[in-house]
DSSP file (Angstrom, degrees, kcal/mol; ACC not computed):
  #  RESIDUE AA STRUCTURE BP1 BP2  ACC     N-H-->O    O-->H-N    N-H-->O    O-->H-N    TCO  KAPPA ALPHA  PHI   PSI    X-CA   Y-CA   Z-CA
    1    1 A M              0   0    0      0, 0.0     2,-1.2     0, 0.0     3,-0.1   0.000 360.0 360.0 360.0 135.3   20.8  -29.2   13.5
    2    2 A D     >  -     0   0    0      1,-0.2     4,-2.2     2,-0.1     5,-0.2  -0.729 360.0-176.0 -88.6  95.7   20.0  -29.5   17.2
    3    3 A V  H  > S+     0   0    0     -2,-1.2     4,-2.8     1,-0.2    -1,-0.2   0.863  80.5  55.2 -64.0 -36.2   16.2  -29.8   17.1
    4    4 A M  H  > S+     0   0    0      2,-0.2     4,-2.2     1,-0.2    -1,-0.2   0.895 109.2  46.1 -64.5 -39.6   15.9  -29.8   20.9
    5    5 A A  H  > S+     0   0    0      2,-0.2     4,-2.6     1,-0.2    -1,-0.2   0.895 112.6  52.0 -66.2 -40.1   17.8  -26.5   21.2
    6    6 A L  H  X S+     0   0    0     -4,-2.2     4,-2.9     2,-0.2    -2,-0.2   0.911 108.9  50.5 -61.5 -43.7   15.7  -25.1   18.4
    7    7 A Q  H  X S+     0   0    0     -4,-2.8     4,-2.7     2,-0.2    -2,-0.2   0.927 111.3  47.3 -60.3 -47.5   12.5  -26.1   20.2
    8    8 A A  H  X S+     0   0    0     -4,-2.2     4,-1.8     2,-0.2    -2,-0.2   0.914 114.2  46.8 -63.0 -43.1   13.7  -24.5   23.4
    9    9 A A  H  X S+     0   0    0     -4,-2.6     4,-2.6     2,-0.2    -2,-0.2   0.919 113.2  49.8 -65.0 -42.8   14.7  -21.3   21.6
   10   10 A W  H  X S+     0   0    0     -4,-2.9     4,-3.9     1,-0.2     5,-0.3   0.921 108.4  52.2 -63.1 -43.2   11.4  -21.2   19.7
   11   11 A Q  H  X S+     0   0    0     -4,-2.7     4,-1.8     1,-0.2    -1,-0.2   0.897 112.2  45.8 -61.1 -39.1    9.3  -21.7   22.8
   12   12 A A  H  X S+     0   0    0     -4,-1.8     4,-0.8    -5,-0.2    -1,-0.2   0.930 117.5  43.7 -67.4 -45.4   11.0  -18.8   24.5
   13   13 A F  H >X S+     0   0    0     -4,-2.6     4,-2.8     1,-0.2     3,-0.7   0.922 113.1  51.4 -65.8 -44.5   10.7  -16.6   21.4
   14   14 A D  H 3X S+     0   0    0     -4,-3.9     4,-1.0     1,-0.3    -1,-0.2   0.854 103.6  57.6 -64.6 -35.2    7.1  -17.7   20.8
   15   15 A S  H 3< S+     0   0    0     -4,-1.8    -1,-0.3    -5,-0.3    -2,-0.2   0.790 116.5  36.9 -65.5 -25.1    6.0  -16.9   24.3
   16   16 A L  H << S+     0   0    0     -4,-0.8    -2,-0.2    -3,-0.7    -1,-0.2   0.859 133.8  18.6 -91.5 -42.3    7.2  -13.3   23.7
   17   17 A V  H  < S-     0   0    0     -4,-2.8    -3,-0.2    -5,-0.1     3,-0.2   0.807  72.4-150.9-106.0 -36.4    6.3  -12.7   20.1
   18   18 A H     <  -     0   0    0     -4,-1.0     2,-0.8    -5,-0.4    -4,-0.1   0.927  25.3-176.4  59.0  47.0    3.6  -15.2   19.0
   19   19 A L        +     0   0    0     -6,-0.1    -1,-0.2     3,-0.0    -2,-0.1  -0.661  28.2 115.1 -80.8 110.9    4.8  -15.0   15.4
   20   20 A R  S    S-     0   0    0     -2,-0.8    40,-0.0    -3,-0.2     0, 0.0  -0.966  72.6 -56.7-163.4 168.4    2.5  -17.2   13.3
   21   21 A P        -     0   0    0      0, 0.0     2,-0.5     0, 0.0    40,-0.1  -0.232  57.9-118.6 -54.7 144.3    0.0  -16.9   10.5
   22   22 A I        +     0   0    0     38,-0.3     3,-0.1     1,-0.1    -3,-0.0  -0.763  42.3 159.9 -93.6 126.7   -2.9  -14.4   11.3
   23   23 A H        +     0   0    0     -2,-0.5     2,-0.3     1,-0.1    -1,-0.1   0.585  59.2  42.6-117.8 -19.3   -6.4  -15.9   11.4
   24   24 A T  S  > S-     0   0    0      1,-0.1     4,-2.1     0, 0.0     5,-0.1  -0.830  78.9-114.6-129.0 164.8   -8.4  -13.4   13.5
   25   25 A E  H  > S+     0   0    0     -2,-0.3     4,-3.1     2,-0.2     5,-0.2   0.858 117.5  56.4 -65.7 -34.1   -8.8   -9.6   13.8
   26   26 A A  H  > S+     0   0    0      2,-0.2     4,-2.2     1,-0.2    -1,-0.2   0.924 109.1  45.4 -65.3 -43.0   -7.4   -9.9   17.4
   27   27 A E  H  > S+     0   0    0      2,-0.2     4,-2.3     1,-0.2    -1,-0.2   0.885 113.1  51.5 -63.4 -39.8   -4.2  -11.6   16.0
   28   28 A Y  H  X S+     0   0    0     -4,-2.1     4,-2.7     2,-0.2     5,-0.2   0.947 110.2  47.5 -61.1 -51.6   -4.1   -9.0   13.3
   29   29 A D  H  X S+     0   0    0     -4,-3.1     4,-2.4     1,-0.2    -2,-0.2   0.894 111.9  50.7 -57.6 -42.3   -4.3   -6.1   15.7
   30   30 A R  H  X S+     0   0    0     -4,-2.2     4,-2.2     2,-0.2    -1,-0.2   0.902 111.7  47.1 -64.1 -41.8   -1.7   -7.6   18.0
   31   31 A M  H  X S+     0   0    0     -4,-2.3     4,-2.7     2,-0.2    -2,-0.2   0.889 111.3  50.6 -70.3 -37.0    0.7   -8.1   15.0
   32   32 A V  H  X S+     0   0    0     -4,-2.7     4,-2.7     2,-0.2    -2,-0.2   0.918 110.7  50.3 -64.6 -41.4    0.2   -4.5   13.7
   33   33 A T  H  X S+     0   0    0     -4,-2.4     4,-2.1    -5,-0.2    -2,-0.2   0.928 111.7  47.5 -60.2 -44.2    0.9   -3.2   17.3
   34   34 A M  H  X S+     0   0    0     -4,-2.2     4,-2.4     2,-0.2    -2,-0.2   0.918 111.3  51.5 -63.5 -43.8    4.1   -5.3   17.4
   35   35 A M  H  X S+     0   0    0     -4,-2.7     4,-2.6     1,-0.2    -2,-0.2   0.930 109.5  49.7 -58.4 -45.8    5.1   -4.0   13.9
   36   36 A N  H  X S+     0   0    0     -4,-2.7     4,-1.8     1,-0.2    -1,-0.2   0.890 109.9  50.9 -62.6 -39.0    4.5   -0.4   15.0
   37   37 A A  H  X S+     0   0    0     -4,-2.1     4,-1.0     1,-0.2    -1,-0.2   0.914 112.2  46.6 -65.0 -40.6    6.6   -0.9   18.1
   38   38 A M  H  X>S+     0   0    0     -4,-2.4     4,-3.6     1,-0.2     5,-0.5   0.861 108.3  56.0 -67.3 -35.8    9.5   -2.4   16.0
   39   39 A L  H  X5S+     0   0    0     -4,-2.6     4,-1.6     1,-0.2    -1,-0.2   0.872 102.5  56.2 -63.3 -36.4    9.2    0.4   13.5
   40   40 A K  H  <5S+     0   0    0     -4,-1.8    -1,-0.2    -5,-0.2    -2,-0.2   0.851 119.2  32.9 -63.8 -32.2    9.7    3.0   16.2
   41   41 A V  H  <5S+     0   0    0     -4,-1.0    -2,-0.2    -3,-0.2    -1,-0.2   0.906 132.8  26.2 -89.4 -46.6   13.0    1.2   17.2
   42   42 A A  H ><5S+     0   0    0     -4,-3.6     3,-2.0     1,-0.2    -3,-0.2   0.771  78.7 173.5 -91.2 -29.0   14.3   -0.1   13.8
   43   43 A G  T 3<<S-     0   0    0     -4,-1.6    -1,-0.2    -5,-0.5    -2,-0.1  -0.292  71.3 -30.8  54.3-136.3   12.7    2.4   11.4
   44   44 A D  T 3  S+     0   0    0     -5,-0.0     2,-0.9     3,-0.0    -1,-0.2   0.242  97.4 130.4 -96.9  11.5   14.0    1.8    7.8
   45   45 A D    X   -     0   0    0     -3,-2.0     3,-1.4     1,-0.2     6,-0.2  -0.559  39.8-168.1 -71.8 104.1   17.4    0.6    9.0
   46   46 A K  T 3  S+     0   0    0     -2,-0.9    -1,-0.2     1,-0.3     6,-0.1   0.654  86.0  55.2 -66.4 -16.0   17.9   -2.7    7.0
   47   47 A H  T 3  S+     0   0    0     -5,-0.1    -1,-0.3     4,-0.1    -2,-0.1   0.439  79.0 115.6 -97.9  -1.1   20.9   -3.5    9.3
   48   48 A H  S X  S-     0   0    0     -3,-1.4     3,-1.9    -6,-0.2     4,-0.4  -0.417  76.2-120.9 -67.6 143.0   19.0   -3.3   12.6
   49   49 A P  T 3  S+     0   0    0      0, 0.0     4,-0.3     0, 0.0     3,-0.3   0.765 112.9  49.8 -56.5 -26.3   18.7   -6.6   14.5
   50   50 A L  T 3> S+     0   0    0      1,-0.2     4,-2.9     2,-0.1     5,-0.2   0.528  83.3  94.3 -89.7  -5.0   14.9   -6.4   14.4
   51   51 A S  H <> S+     0   0    0     -3,-1.9     4,-2.1     1,-0.2    -1,-0.2   0.865  85.6  46.7 -60.7 -39.6   14.7   -5.7   10.6
   52   52 A S  H  > S+     0   0    0     -4,-0.4     4,-2.1    -3,-0.3    -1,-0.2   0.879 113.7  48.2 -70.6 -35.8   14.2   -9.4    9.6
   53   53 A L  H  > S+     0   0    0     -4,-0.3     4,-2.7     2,-0.2    -2,-0.2   0.915 111.4  51.2 -67.4 -40.9   11.6   -9.9   12.2
   54   54 A L  H  X S+     0   0    0     -4,-2.9     4,-2.5     1,-0.2    -2,-0.2   0.900 109.2  51.2 -61.9 -39.9    9.9   -6.7   11.1
   55   55 A E  H  X S+     0   0    0     -4,-2.1     4,-2.0    -5,-0.2    -1,-0.2   0.909 110.3  48.4 -64.3 -42.6    9.9   -8.0    7.6
   56   56 A L  H  X S+     0   0    0     -4,-2.1     4,-2.1     2,-0.2    -2,-0.2   0.922 112.2  48.7 -62.7 -45.1    8.4  -11.3    8.6
   57   57 A A  H  X S+     0   0    0     -4,-2.7     4,-2.5     1,-0.2    -2,-0.2   0.917 109.7  52.6 -62.0 -42.1    5.7   -9.6   10.6
   58   58 A A  H  X S+     0   0    0     -4,-2.5     4,-2.9     1,-0.2    -1,-0.2   0.887 107.7  51.9 -60.2 -40.2    4.9   -7.3    7.6
   59   59 A E  H  X S+     0   0    0     -4,-2.0     4,-2.4     2,-0.2    -1,-0.2   0.919 110.4  48.1 -62.7 -43.3    4.5  -10.3    5.3
   60   60 A L  H  X S+     0   0    0     -4,-2.1     4,-2.0     2,-0.2   -38,-0.3   0.919 113.8  46.5 -63.8 -43.3    2.0  -11.9    7.7
   61   61 A V  H  X S+     0   0    0     -4,-2.5     4,-2.8     2,-0.2    -2,-0.2   0.929 112.9  49.8 -65.2 -45.0    0.1   -8.7    8.1
   62   62 A S  H  X S+     0   0    0     -4,-2.9     4,-2.6     1,-0.2    -2,-0.2   0.902 109.5  50.8 -62.2 -40.8    0.1   -8.1    4.3
   63   63 A S  H  X S+     0   0    0     -4,-2.4     4,-1.4    -5,-0.2    -1,-0.2   0.908 112.7  46.3 -63.5 -41.8   -1.1  -11.6    3.6
   64   64 A Y  H  X S+     0   0    0     -4,-2.0     4,-3.0     2,-0.2     5,-0.4   0.923 112.8  49.9 -66.7 -44.5   -4.0  -11.2    6.1
   65   65 A E  H  X S+     0   0    0     -4,-2.8     4,-2.6     1,-0.2    -2,-0.2   0.901 107.5  53.9 -61.7 -42.9   -4.9   -7.8    4.7
   66   66 A Q  H  < S+     0   0    0     -4,-2.6    -1,-0.2     1,-0.2    -2,-0.2   0.871 117.7  36.9 -59.8 -36.3   -5.0   -9.1    1.1
   67   67 A E  H  < S+     0   0    0     -4,-1.4    -2,-0.2    -5,-0.2    -1,-0.2   0.881 132.5  23.2 -84.9 -39.0   -7.4  -11.9    2.1
   68   68 A H  H  < S+     0   0    0     -4,-3.0    -3,-0.2     1,-0.2    -2,-0.2   0.645 131.3  31.8-107.5 -17.0   -9.6  -10.1    4.6
   69   69 A H  S  < S+     0   0    0     -4,-2.6    -1,-0.2    -5,-0.4    -2,-0.1  -0.327  74.9 175.3-135.6  52.3   -9.3   -6.4    3.8
   70   70 A P        -     0   0    0      0, 0.0     2,-0.6     0, 0.0    -4,-0.1  -0.277  25.8-135.3 -63.8 147.1   -8.8   -6.1    0.1
   71   71 A I        -     0   0    0      3,-0.0     2,-0.1    -5,-0.0     3,-0.1  -0.902  19.8-131.5-103.0 118.7   -8.7   -2.6   -1.4
   72   72 A A        -     0   0    0     -2,-0.6     2,-0.1     1,-0.1     0, 0.0  -0.402  29.2-101.8 -68.9 143.9  -10.7   -2.4   -4.6
   73   73 A A        -     0   0    0     -2,-0.1     2,-0.2     1,-0.1    -1,-0.1  -0.415  40.8-120.1 -64.6 138.1   -9.0   -0.7   -7.5
   74   74 A A        -     0   0    0     -2,-0.1    61,-0.1     1,-0.1    -1,-0.1  -0.493  25.2-104.2 -79.7 149.0  -10.2    2.8   -7.9
   75   75 A E     >  -     0   0    0     -2,-0.2     4,-2.4     1,-0.1     3,-0.4  -0.447  34.9-115.3 -64.0 145.1  -11.8    4.0  -11.1
   76   76 A P  H  > S+     0   0    0      0, 0.0     4,-2.5     0, 0.0     5,-0.2   0.889 116.2  51.6 -53.7 -40.8   -9.4    6.1  -13.2
   77   77 A K  H  > S+     0   0    0      1,-0.2     4,-2.5     2,-0.2     5,-0.1   0.872 110.5  48.6 -65.1 -34.5  -11.4    9.2  -12.8
   78   78 A D  H  > S+     0   0    0     -3,-0.4     4,-2.5     2,-0.2    -1,-0.2   0.872 110.4  51.1 -72.2 -36.0  -11.5    8.8   -9.0
   79   79 A A  H  X S+     0   0    0     -4,-2.4     4,-2.6     2,-0.2    -2,-0.2   0.935 111.9  47.8 -63.0 -45.8   -7.8    8.2   -8.9
   80   80 A L  H  X S+     0   0    0     -4,-2.5     4,-2.5    -5,-0.2    -2,-0.2   0.921 111.7  49.1 -61.4 -45.9   -7.3   11.4  -10.9
   81   81 A R  H  X S+     0   0    0     -4,-2.5     4,-2.8     2,-0.2     5,-0.2   0.922 111.8  49.9 -60.2 -43.9   -9.6   13.3   -8.6
   82   82 A F  H  X S+     0   0    0     -4,-2.5     4,-3.1     1,-0.2     5,-0.2   0.936 111.2  48.5 -59.7 -48.4   -7.8   12.0   -5.5
   83   83 A L  H  X S+     0   0    0     -4,-2.6     4,-1.2     1,-0.2     6,-0.2   0.900 113.2  47.6 -61.4 -41.3   -4.4   13.0   -6.9
   84   84 A M  H  <>S+     0   0    0     -4,-2.5     5,-3.1    -5,-0.2     4,-0.4   0.941 115.5  44.0 -63.8 -46.8   -5.6   16.4   -7.8
   85   85 A E  H ><5S+     0   0    0     -4,-2.8     3,-1.2     1,-0.2    -2,-0.2   0.924 111.4  52.7 -65.6 -44.3   -7.2   17.0   -4.4
   86   86 A S  H 3<5S+     0   0    0     -4,-3.1    -1,-0.2     1,-0.3    -2,-0.2   0.748 115.8  41.4 -64.7 -22.5   -4.2   15.6   -2.5
   87   87 A R  T 3<5S-     0   0    0     -4,-1.2    -1,-0.3    -3,-0.3    -2,-0.2   0.362 112.8-116.5-104.6   2.6   -1.8   17.9   -4.3
   88   88 A G  T < 5 +     0   0    0     -3,-1.2     2,-0.3    -4,-0.4    -3,-0.2   0.821  60.5 156.8  69.8  30.1   -4.1   21.0   -4.2
   89   89 A L      < -     0   0    0     -5,-3.1     2,-0.2    -6,-0.2    -1,-0.2  -0.642  29.8-153.4 -93.9 146.3   -4.5   21.1   -8.0
   90   90 A K    >   -     0   0    0     -2,-0.3     3,-1.5     1,-0.1     4,-0.5  -0.697  35.5-100.9-107.2 166.2   -7.3   22.6  -10.0
   91   91 A Q  G >  S+     0   0    0      1,-0.3     3,-1.8    -2,-0.2     7,-0.2   0.882 122.2  58.0 -55.3 -40.4   -8.4   21.7  -13.4
   92   92 A E  G >  S+     0   0    0      1,-0.3     3,-1.2     2,-0.2    -1,-0.3   0.749  93.5  67.7 -65.4 -21.6   -6.6   24.6  -15.0
   93   93 A D  G <  S+     0   0    0     -3,-1.5    -1,-0.3     1,-0.2     3,-0.2   0.703 104.6  44.4 -68.1 -18.6   -3.3   23.2  -13.5
   94   94 A L  G X> S+     0   0    0     -3,-1.8     4,-2.7    -4,-0.5     3,-2.0   0.301  79.6 108.8-104.3   7.5   -3.6   20.3  -15.9
   95   95 A S  T <4 S+     0   0    0     -3,-1.2    -1,-0.1     1,-0.3    -2,-0.1   0.735  72.9  59.0 -62.5 -23.3   -4.6   22.3  -18.9
   96   96 A A  T 34 S+     0   0    0     -3,-0.2    -1,-0.3    -4,-0.2    -2,-0.1   0.705 116.4  35.6 -74.3 -17.6   -1.2   21.7  -20.6
   97   97 A I  T <4 S+     0   0    0     -3,-2.0    -2,-0.2     1,-0.4    -1,-0.1   0.845 131.6  14.0 -99.9 -48.1   -1.9   18.0  -20.4
   98   98 A I  S  < S-     0   0    0     -4,-2.7    -1,-0.4    -7,-0.2    -4,-0.1  -0.998  83.7-110.3-134.5 128.5   -5.7   17.7  -21.0
   99   99 A P     >  -     0   0    0      0, 0.0     4,-2.5     0, 0.0     3,-0.4  -0.288  34.1-117.5 -54.5 143.5   -7.9   20.5  -22.3
  100  100 A Q  H  > S+     0   0    0      1,-0.2     4,-2.6     2,-0.2     5,-0.2   0.845 112.7  54.7 -57.3 -39.4  -10.2   21.6  -19.5
  101  101 A D  H  > S+     0   0    0      1,-0.2     4,-1.9     2,-0.2    -1,-0.2   0.912 110.9  46.1 -62.0 -40.9  -13.4   20.6  -21.3
  102  102 A N  H  > S+     0   0    0     -3,-0.4     4,-2.4     2,-0.2    -2,-0.2   0.902 112.2  50.9 -66.8 -40.6  -12.0   17.0  -21.7
  103  103 A L  H  X S+     0   0    0     -4,-2.5     4,-2.7     2,-0.2     5,-0.2   0.911 108.9  51.1 -64.6 -40.8  -10.9   17.0  -18.0
  104  104 A S  H  X S+     0   0    0     -4,-2.6     4,-1.6     1,-0.2    -1,-0.2   0.910 111.1  48.6 -60.2 -43.9  -14.3   18.1  -16.8
  105  105 A A  H  <>S+     0   0    0     -4,-1.9     5,-2.7     2,-0.2     6,-1.1   0.887 111.6  49.9 -64.6 -39.3  -15.9   15.3  -18.9
  106  106 A I  H ><5S+     0   0    0     -4,-2.4     3,-1.4     4,-0.2    -2,-0.2   0.948 111.3  47.0 -62.7 -49.1  -13.5   12.7  -17.4
  107  107 A L  H 3<5S+     0   0    0     -4,-2.7    -1,-0.2     1,-0.3    -2,-0.2   0.777 111.2  52.7 -67.0 -25.2  -14.1   13.8  -13.9
  108  108 A A  T 3<5S-     0   0    0     -4,-1.6    -1,-0.3    -5,-0.2    -2,-0.2   0.523 116.1-116.1 -84.8  -6.0  -17.9   13.7  -14.5
  109  109 A G  T < 5S+     0   0    0     -3,-1.4    -3,-0.2    -4,-0.4    -2,-0.1   0.655  86.9 113.7  81.6  15.7  -17.6   10.2  -15.8
  110  110 A K  S   <S+     0   0    0     -5,-2.7     2,-0.3    -6,-0.2    -4,-0.2   0.542  76.4  36.3 -95.3  -9.3  -18.7   11.2  -19.3
  111  111 A R  S    S-     0   0    0     -6,-1.1    -2,-0.2    -5,-0.1     2,-0.2  -0.999  76.0-130.2-145.8 143.7  -15.4   10.5  -21.0
  112  112 A K        -     0   0    0     -2,-0.3     2,-0.6    -3,-0.1    -6,-0.1  -0.501  30.6-106.0 -88.3 160.6  -12.7    7.9  -20.6
  113  113 A I        -     0   0    0     19,-0.2    -1,-0.1    -2,-0.2   -36,-0.0  -0.780  37.7-137.8 -86.8 121.7   -9.0    8.5  -20.2
  114  114 A S     >  -     0   0    0     -2,-0.6     4,-2.8     1,-0.1     5,-0.2  -0.288  22.8-107.4 -74.4 166.2   -7.3    7.6  -23.5
  115  115 A A  H  > S+     0   0    0      2,-0.2     4,-2.2     1,-0.2     5,-0.1   0.877 121.6  51.7 -58.7 -40.1   -4.0    5.8  -23.5
  116  116 A T  H  > S+     0   0    0      2,-0.2     4,-2.1     1,-0.2    -1,-0.2   0.933 111.5  46.4 -63.9 -46.5   -2.2    9.0  -24.6
  117  117 A M  H  > S+     0   0    0      1,-0.2     4,-3.1     2,-0.2     5,-0.2   0.900 109.5  55.0 -61.8 -41.4   -3.8   10.9  -21.7
  118  118 A A  H  X S+     0   0    0     -4,-2.8     4,-2.9     1,-0.2    -1,-0.2   0.911 108.4  49.3 -58.6 -43.1   -2.9    8.1  -19.3
  119  119 A G  H  X S+     0   0    0     -4,-2.2     4,-2.2     2,-0.2    -1,-0.2   0.925 112.9  45.8 -62.3 -44.9    0.7    8.4  -20.3
  120  120 A K  H  X S+     0   0    0     -4,-2.1     4,-2.4     2,-0.2    -2,-0.2   0.907 114.5  48.0 -66.3 -41.3    0.8   12.2  -19.9
  121  121 A L  H  X S+     0   0    0     -4,-3.1     4,-2.8     2,-0.2     5,-0.3   0.918 110.0  52.4 -65.0 -43.8   -1.0   12.0  -16.5
  122  122 A G  H  X>S+     0   0    0     -4,-2.9     5,-2.0    -5,-0.2     4,-1.2   0.909 112.0  46.2 -57.7 -43.8    1.4    9.3  -15.3
  123  123 A G  H  <5S+     0   0    0     -4,-2.2    -1,-0.2     3,-0.2    -2,-0.2   0.904 112.7  50.0 -64.8 -42.5    4.4   11.4  -16.3
  124  124 A F  H  <5S+     0   0    0     -4,-2.4    -2,-0.2     1,-0.2    -1,-0.2   0.928 119.1  35.8 -63.4 -46.4    2.9   14.5  -14.7
  125  125 A F  H  <5S-     0   0    0     -4,-2.8    -1,-0.2    -5,-0.1    -2,-0.2   0.565 107.4-121.9 -85.8  -9.5    2.1   12.8  -11.4
  126  126 A G  T  <5S+     0   0    0     -4,-1.2     2,-0.3     1,-0.3    -3,-0.2   0.847  74.4 108.8  72.6  33.7    5.2   10.6  -11.4
  127  127 A I  S   <S-     0   0    0     -5,-2.0    -1,-0.3    -6,-0.2    -2,-0.1  -0.801  79.2 -69.9-132.4 176.3    3.2    7.3  -11.3
  128  128 A S    >   -     0   0    0     -2,-0.3     3,-1.7     1,-0.1     4,-0.3  -0.442  33.7-136.0 -68.0 135.1    2.4    4.4  -13.6
  129  129 A P  G >  S+     0   0    0      0, 0.0     3,-1.9     0, 0.0    -1,-0.1   0.723  98.1  81.1 -60.8 -19.3    0.0    5.3  -16.4
  130  130 A A  G >  S+     0   0    0      1,-0.3     3,-1.4     2,-0.2   -11,-0.1   0.744  76.3  71.3 -60.7 -23.6   -1.8    2.0  -15.5
  131  131 A V  G <  S+     0   0    0     -3,-1.7    -1,-0.3     1,-0.3   -52,-0.2   0.810 100.6  46.2 -59.6 -30.1   -3.5    3.9  -12.7
  132  132 A F  G <  S+     0   0    0     -3,-1.9    -1,-0.3    -4,-0.3   -19,-0.2   0.289  91.8  95.3 -99.0   8.0   -5.6    5.7  -15.3
  133  133 A V  S <  S-     0   0    0     -3,-1.4   -19,-0.1    -4,-0.1   -18,-0.0  -0.871  82.1-113.6-101.7 130.5   -6.5    2.7  -17.4
  134  134 A P              0   0    0      0, 0.0   -59,-0.1     0, 0.0    -2,-0.1  -0.308 360.0 360.0 -60.9 144.1   -9.9    1.1  -16.7
  135  135 A R              0   0    0    -61,-0.1   -60,-0.0   -62,-0.1   -62,-0.0   0.389 360.0 360.0 -96.7 360.0   -9.7   -2.4  -15.2
């Protein structure tokens, strides 16, 4: 490997992209801006010349977010409420899965979601039943 050629290529690339671990919010914002610009060009095309650079940038952003902006797991009842609201569903729309009295108690926090109910809800919403299991 020609380390001197690598150094010259890296210096040129680094002056343009500044691809490195993210330590500050300013670096995070810059990397997200760069990712968004590459997404506009490359999109989901895995064969686009920028796709591997986009993947590296996404890994750096994800790593920073996990450390500095973690998202707390939602309570099962809150996840259920969110899914219902985002899909425009009312309690009666789930009556074939959960009796309305039970669903009201779950949403009010007076009753837990059983494993059986979690399985049915996961199937209904097309997601993992684990979303409805308390952590």
